[in-house]
C-alpha positions as CSV (number, residue, x, y, z in Angstrom):
1,M,15.3,13.7,-4.9
2,Y,15.3,14.1,-8.6
3,C,13.2,16.9,-10.3
4,G,12.2,17.8,-13.8
5,R,10.7,16.2,-16.7
6,S,13.6,13.8,-17.1
7,A,14.2,13.7,-13.3
8,A,17.8,14.3,-14.2
9,R,18.3,17.2,-11.7
10,W,19.2,16.1,-8.2
11,R,18.3,18.6,-5.5
12,R,19.7,17.6,-2.2
13,A,17.1,17.7,0.6
14,S,18.1,19.9,3.4
15,S,18.9,18.1,6.6
16,G,16.1,18.0,9.2
17,G,15.2,16.6,12.5
18,G,13.8,13.2,13.2
19,R,11.3,11.4,15.3
20,C,13.3,9.5,17.9
21,R,10.4,7.2,18.8
22,S,8.3,5.0,16.6
23,S,4.9,6.0,15.4
24,P,2.8,8.2,17.6
25,R,-0.9,8.1,18.6
26,R,-4.3,9.7,17.6
27,T,-7.7,11.0,18.7
28,R,-11.3,10.1,18.1
29,P,-14.7,11.3,17.0
30,S,-17.7,9.0,16.6
31,G,-19.3,8.7,13.3
32,S,-20.0,6.4,10.4
33,A,-17.2,4.8,8.4
34,A,-17.9,7.3,5.7
35,S,-17.8,10.4,7.8
36,W,-14.8,10.1,10.1
37,T,-12.9,13.3,10.4
38,P,-9.6,13.4,12.3
39,V,-9.2,16.1,14.9
40,S,-6.7,17.0,17.6
41,T,-8.4,16.1,20.9
42,R,-7.0,15.2,24.2
43,C,-9.5,13.3,26.3
44,W,-12.5,11.1,25.5
45,P,-14.7,9.3,27.9
46,K,-14.3,5.5,28.1
47,R,-17.0,3.3,26.7
48,P,-19.1,1.8,29.4
49,P,-18.2,-1.8,30.2
50,S,-21.5,-3.1,28.9
51,A,-20.7,-1.7,25.5
52,R,-17.4,-3.4,25.1
53,R,-17.9,-7.1,24.4
54,R,-21.4,-7.8,23.1
55,P,-21.6,-8.1,19.3
56,L,-23.4,-5.2,17.8
57,R,-26.9,-5.8,16.4
58,P,-27.9,-3.5,13.6
59,P,-31.4,-2.0,13.6
60,A,-34.2,-4.3,12.4
61,G,-34.6,-4.3,8.7
62,T,-31.0,-3.1,8.0
63,D,-29.3,-4.8,5.2
64,V,-26.1,-6.0,6.8
65,P,-23.3,-7.7,4.8
66,A,-21.8,-11.0,5.9
67,T,-18.4,-10.1,4.6
68,A,-16.5,-6.9,3.8
69,A,-13.3,-6.2,1.9
70,R,-11.0,-3.2,1.8
71,L,-7.8,-2.3,-0.2
72,A,-5.1,-1.0,2.2
73,R,-3.5,1.4,-0.3
74,A,0.1,2.2,-0.2
75,K,0.8,5.7,1.3
76,I,3.2,8.0,-0.5
77,N,4.8,11.0,1.1
78,L,5.3,13.2,-1.9
79,A,7.0,15.7,0.4
80,L,8.0,15.3,4.0
81,H,9.5,18.2,6.1
82,V,10.5,17.7,9.7
83,T,9.7,21.0,11.3
84,G,10.3,20.5,15.1
85,R,10.5,18.3,18.0
86,R,8.2,18.1,21.0
87,A,9.3,17.7,24.6
88,D,8.1,14.1,24.6
89,G,10.6,13.2,21.8
90,F,8.1,13.0,18.9
91,H,8.9,15.0,15.9
92,L,6.6,17.4,14.1
93,L,6.0,16.8,10.4
94,D,4.6,18.7,7.4
95,S,3.8,16.3,4.6
96,L,1.8,16.0,1.4
97,V,0.4,12.5,1.4
98,V,-1.2,10.6,-1.4
99,F,-2.2,7.0,-2.0
100,A,-1.4,4.6,-4.8
101,D,-4.1,2.3,-6.2
102,T,-2.2,-0.8,-5.1
103,G,-1.7,-2.3,-1.7
104,D,-2.6,-5.1,0.7
105,R,-6.1,-6.6,0.7
106,L,-8.1,-7.2,3.9
107,R,-11.3,-9.3,4.1
108,A,-13.6,-9.6,7.1
109,R,-16.3,-12.1,7.8
110,R,-18.6,-12.1,10.8
111,A,-17.5,-14.6,13.4
112,A,-18.0,-15.4,17.1
113,R,-14.6,-14.0,17.9
114,T,-11.9,-12.1,16.2
115,S,-9.0,-13.9,14.4
116,L,-6.4,-13.1,11.8
117,T,-4.8,-15.1,9.1
118,V,-2.0,-13.6,6.9
119,A,-1.0,-14.8,3.4
120,G,0.7,-13.3,0.4
121,P,4.3,-12.7,-0.8
122,F,5.3,-10.6,2.3
123,A,3.5,-12.8,4.9
124,A,6.6,-14.6,6.1
125,G,7.7,-13.4,9.5
126,L,4.6,-11.3,10.1
127,D,3.1,-12.1,13.4
128,A,-0.7,-12.6,13.3
129,G,-1.0,-12.5,17.1
130,P,-2.5,-9.8,19.4
131,D,0.4,-7.4,18.7
132,N,-0.3,-7.2,15.0
133,L,-1.7,-3.8,14.1
134,V,-4.7,-5.3,12.4
135,R,-5.6,-7.2,15.6
136,R,-4.9,-4.1,17.7
137,A,-7.2,-2.1,15.4
138,A,-9.9,-4.7,15.7
139,A,-9.7,-4.4,19.5
140,L,-10.8,-0.8,19.2
141,M,-14.1,-2.1,17.7
142,P,-15.8,-3.9,20.6
143,G,-18.8,-5.9,19.6
144,C,-17.5,-6.4,16.1
145,P,-15.9,-9.8,16.1
146,A,-14.7,-11.1,12.7
147,A,-12.4,-13.5,11.0
148,L,-9.9,-11.3,9.3
149,A,-7.8,-12.3,6.3
150,L,-4.9,-10.2,5.2
151,D,-3.3,-10.6,1.8
152,K,0.2,-9.0,2.3
153,Q,1.3,-7.5,-1.0
154,L,3.3,-4.5,0.2
155,P,6.9,-4.8,1.6
156,L,7.3,-4.7,5.3
157,A,8.6,-1.5,6.9
158,G,8.9,0.1,3.5
159,G,7.9,3.7,4.3
160,I,4.6,3.3,2.5
161,G,2.4,2.7,5.5
162,G,1.8,-1.0,5.0
163,G,0.9,-1.9,8.6
164,S,-0.8,1.4,9.2
165,A,-2.9,1.0,6.0
166,D,-3.8,-2.5,7.1
167,A,-5.0,-1.2,10.5
168,A,-7.1,1.5,8.8
169,A,-8.5,-1.1,6.4
170,A,-9.5,-3.3,9.3
171,L,-11.3,-0.4,11.0
172,R,-13.2,0.4,7.8
173,A,-14.1,-3.2,7.1
174,L,-15.4,-3.8,10.6
175,A,-17.4,-0.6,10.4
176,D,-18.9,-1.8,7.1
177,L,-19.6,-5.2,8.5
178,Y,-21.4,-4.0,11.6
179,R,-22.6,-0.6,10.6
180,A,-20.6,0.6,13.5
181,P,-18.9,4.0,14.3
182,L,-15.2,4.3,14.0
183,P,-13.0,4.7,17.1
184,A,-12.1,8.1,18.5
185,P,-9.1,9.8,16.8
186,G,-7.1,9.5,20.0
187,A,-7.5,5.8,20.0
188,V,-6.6,5.6,16.3
189,L,-3.5,7.7,16.8
190,A,-2.4,5.4,19.6
191,L,-2.0,2.7,16.9
192,G,0.6,4.7,15.1
193,A,1.4,8.0,13.6
194,D,0.4,7.0,10.0
195,V,-2.9,5.3,10.9
196,P,-5.1,8.5,10.9
197,V,-3.9,9.6,7.5
198,C,-4.4,6.0,6.1
199,L,-7.9,6.0,7.6
200,H,-8.5,9.3,5.8
201,G,-7.3,7.6,2.6
202,R,-7.2,10.6,0.2
203,A,-4.6,13.3,-0.8
204,V,-4.1,15.5,2.3
205,R,-1.6,17.7,4.1
206,M,-0.5,16.0,7.3
207,R,1.0,18.0,10.2
208,G,1.7,17.7,13.9
209,I,2.8,14.1,14.7
210,G,0.4,12.9,12.1
211,E,-2.9,13.9,13.6
212,V,-3.6,17.2,11.9
213,L,-5.0,16.7,8.5
214,A,-5.9,19.5,6.1
215,P,-7.3,19.5,2.5
216,V,-5.1,20.2,-0.5
217,P,-5.8,21.4,-4.0
218,A,-7.2,18.7,-6.3
219,L,-4.4,16.7,-7.9
220,P,-4.1,16.2,-11.6
221,P,-4.2,12.7,-13.1
222,L,-0.9,11.1,-12.0
223,W,0.8,7.7,-12.1
224,C,3.6,6.4,-10.0
225,V,6.2,3.6,-9.9
226,L,7.0,2.2,-6.4
227,V,10.4,0.5,-6.0
228,N,11.6,-1.2,-2.8
229,P,15.2,-2.5,-3.1
230,G,14.6,-5.2,-0.5
231,V,16.8,-3.9,2.2
232,A,15.8,-2.8,5.7
233,C,16.0,0.9,6.6
234,P,15.7,1.3,10.4
235,T,13.5,4.3,11.2
236,G,15.2,5.2,14.5
237,P,18.7,5.7,13.1
238,V,17.3,7.6,10.1
239,F,15.6,10.2,12.4
240,G,18.7,10.1,14.7
241,A,21.0,11.1,11.8
242,L,19.1,14.3,11.0
243,A,21.2,17.4,11.6
244,S,18.3,19.5,12.9
245,P,14.7,19.0,13.9
246,D,13.8,22.6,13.0
247,N,13.3,23.0,9.2
248,P,11.0,25.1,7.1
249,P,7.4,23.8,6.5
250,L,6.0,23.1,3.0
251,P,5.7,26.1,0.8
252,D,2.3,27.6,0.1
253,F,0.1,25.5,-2.2
254,P,-1.2,27.0,-5.4
255,D,-4.9,27.3,-6.1
256,A,-4.6,24.4,-8.5
257,F,-2.2,22.2,-10.4
258,A,-2.6,22.5,-14.1
259,D,-1.1,19.0,-14.8
260,A,1.3,16.5,-13.5
261,A,4.3,18.5,-14.7
262,A,3.0,21.5,-12.7
263,L,2.7,19.4,-9.6
264,A,6.2,18.0,-10.1
265,D,7.6,21.5,-10.5
266,W,6.0,22.5,-7.2
267,L,7.4,19.4,-5.5
268,C,10.9,20.4,-6.7
269,G,10.7,23.2,-4.1
270,T,10.0,20.7,-1.4
271,R,12.0,17.7,0.0
272,N,12.0,14.6,2.1
273,D,14.2,15.6,5.1
274,L,14.7,11.9,5.9
275,E,16.1,11.0,2.5
276,P,19.7,12.2,2.9
277,P,20.3,10.2,6.1
278,A,18.5,7.2,4.7
279,R,20.7,7.2,1.6
280,A,23.8,7.5,3.8
281,L,22.7,4.6,6.0
282,V,21.4,2.3,3.2
283,P,23.2,3.0,-0.1
284,E,20.8,0.7,-2.0
285,I,18.2,3.4,-1.6
286,A,20.3,5.7,-3.6
287,R,20.8,3.1,-6.3
288,A,17.1,2.5,-6.5
289,G,16.4,6.3,-6.6
290,D,18.9,6.8,-9.4
291,A,17.4,4.0,-11.4
292,V,13.9,5.4,-11.1
293,A,15.0,8.9,-12.0
294,A,16.6,7.6,-15.2
295,Q,13.3,6.2,-16.6
296,P,11.8,8.0,-19.6
297,G,9.0,10.3,-18.6
298,C,9.9,10.4,-14.8
299,L,8.9,13.8,-13.5
300,L,10.3,13.4,-10.0
301,A,11.9,10.6,-8.0
302,R,12.1,10.6,-4.2
303,M,12.0,8.4,-1.2
304,S,8.7,7.9,0.7
305,G,8.5,8.2,4.5
306,S,11.7,6.9,6.2
307,G,12.4,4.4,3.4
308,A,13.4,2.2,1.9
309,T,10.7,2.5,-0.8
310,V,11.3,5.1,-3.5
311,F,8.8,6.4,-6.1
312,G,8.8,8.0,-9.5
313,L,5.9,10.2,-10.8
314,F,4.7,10.0,-14.3
315,A,2.0,11.8,-16.3
316,R,1.0,8.7,-18.3
317,A,0.1,5.2,-17.4
318,A,2.1,3.8,-20.3
319,E,5.3,5.5,-19.1
320,A,4.8,4.2,-15.5
321,R,4.2,0.6,-16.7
322,A,7.2,0.7,-19.0
323,A,9.3,1.9,-16.1
324,E,8.0,-0.9,-13.9
325,A,8.9,-3.5,-16.6
326,A,12.4,-2.0,-17.2
327,L,13.2,-1.8,-13.5
328,S,12.0,-5.3,-12.8
329,A,14.1,-6.7,-15.7
330,A,17.2,-4.8,-14.6
331,S,16.9,-5.7,-10.9
332,P,14.7,-8.8,-10.4
333,A,15.2,-8.7,-6.6
334,W,13.5,-5.4,-6.3
335,W,9.8,-5.1,-5.7
336,C,8.3,-2.8,-8.4
337,R,4.7,-1.7,-8.9
338,A,3.2,0.8,-11.3
339,A,-0.2,2.3,-10.1
340,A,-2.5,5.3,-10.5
341,V,-2.3,7.8,-7.7
342,A,-5.7,8.1,-6.0
343,G,-6.7,11.7,-5.5
């Protein structure tokens, strides 16, 4: 991680523990698409069989759309501390999560049965069958069949929640399309550890295995540059290379952040515990992080999630866009995007 107005200072993240298994699962309340609130619950009654297959019919007189669209925003872990490990092997996290105003796009159209097509620059090799997270998410919305079209703009397995964001976008789109309640948090968590936070879709503190979400102070206007060096960074080995699963949680939040520089200063007292092992396993991550940190106006550079995407924070849109242009020109094989950070 690099901190400071020029991001020239490198503060090594302390080693932490890792999650030995892939993304965990979540829990569910019923509610409208706009009112879903994640909670930690253990057991929920199954839907009666009669409620599982028949397409939902909205109340008479309800204005129901024929199509719905959602942006599956890129998730950014501004800080990610690994704080423990459960008996079942899942690791406990403490993370400040935000979302960039860029991502995959998902469209849903009412249909007799659910289907999925995938296009876009990162569609190659992505299975559109029943195991796709979008299809699995749609299966949690019985009675809401739709033709789903995913425009895949985010790199696969990049540490920015691409598949999880797509699943969350599918749930939101189907809820919009059929005026239907969202699935229970436990069912959502079962899709993956990042799906609940992506369904939340706003700046939040994420703890537990990803199911405990808490509000954070309002963030100042902020821009980012996302850079993926185009190399795979396997999650399992990254978690496995952590020296310890028991690391301190995030420091206390201030009442407010005066500006982007104040947020970056606070973040310099945090870390991503997964970054040191990821850098050791995939040196290209270090090269990308160094390049982002060297951009004029970069307040902080760090890896998101378990990699391989790194990000830089900027106070001004012009600085972020200039950084995107410079990085793209210097390393054409890298995926680079400048975007506002959605608060």
